[in-house]
Structures are given as C-alpha cells and as structure tokens.
N, C-alpha and C positions, 0 to 999 in steps of 0.2 A: 858546669862543673868547676870546682876549684882544684888547683894543683895540689898534689899530695904533700909537698913541703909546706904549703900554706895551711893545709888542714892540720898538719901536726903542730904548727905554730899556734893556730887558733885553739887547738885542743889544750895546749899548755896555758894559754891565756884564760880559757874558760875555767880550767882547774885553779888557776891563781886567783880568780875572782872570788873564791871562797874565803880567802884570808881577810879581805876588808869586811866581808859579811860577818865573820867571826869577831872581828874587832868591834864592829858596830853593835853586835849582839852583846858583847861584854860591857860596852859602854852603857847601853840601855839597861842592862841588868844592874849596873852600879848606880845609875840614876834613879831607878825604881826602888831600890832597897831603902827602907826607912832608916833614919838615923836617930840617935837618942834625943836630939834636939828638935825633931819634927819629921815631917814626911807624910806619906800616904798611909791610909789604914791598912791593916794586914790583909783584909779581904780584897781590896783593890790591888794591892801588891801581888797577891797570889794570882789573881785574874790576869794581870799584866805579865807575870812570869809565864803562865801557860800560853797566853796569846802570842807573845814574842817568840817563845820556843817553837810553836807550831808554824808561825810565819817564816822564821829564819831556817828551820829545818826543811821546809818545803822549798825555799829558794836555793838552799845548798844542794838538795837532791836534784833539782832541775839543772843547776850548773854542772854538777858532776856527771849526770846522765848525758848532757849535751857534749861535755868534754869526751866522754867515752865514745859517743856516736861519731864525733869528728876524728878521733883516733882510729876507730875501725875503718872509717871511710878513707883515711890516709893510707892505711895498709891494703886497701882494695877489697875489704870485706863488706858486703852490703847485706844487711838483714832487713827483711820486711816485717812490719809489725803483725 
C-alpha cells in the first residue's frame, strides 16, 4: 500500500499527463494537415485524423481513470470492479 499523500500526488501527476498528450495530438494533427504546396492525400489525411483521435482519446481516458482511481484510494474509498 502507498501512503495517502503519495496517492494524491500521483493522482495529480496522472491527470497532468493528459496535457502533453493533448499537445502531441495537436502537433500530429498539424503535421498531417495538407498544405497548398503539398502534403498527403485527403483520404490518407482523414484516416490519420480518425486513427490519431481514437488512439489519443483512449490514452487520455486511461490516464484520467487511473487518476480517479488513485484519488479514491487516497481518500480511503475502495471500489471493486
């Protein structure tokens, strides 16, 4: 078992891990977007948009759920699945 103060700190860290994920998502969306001088085809761009959206939304959901679980454990609330 981890101390409650450590759990609350780790909960904050897990929630803060979402910000770099959002930054990376935005950067990848910028890179994938076609420009007037060139770039990828529109079909490939759409597939990349959808794939990156699914991947990053799943990662963000996992990070936020883990943060919520650590926060509950720091308060002494234990939920069984």
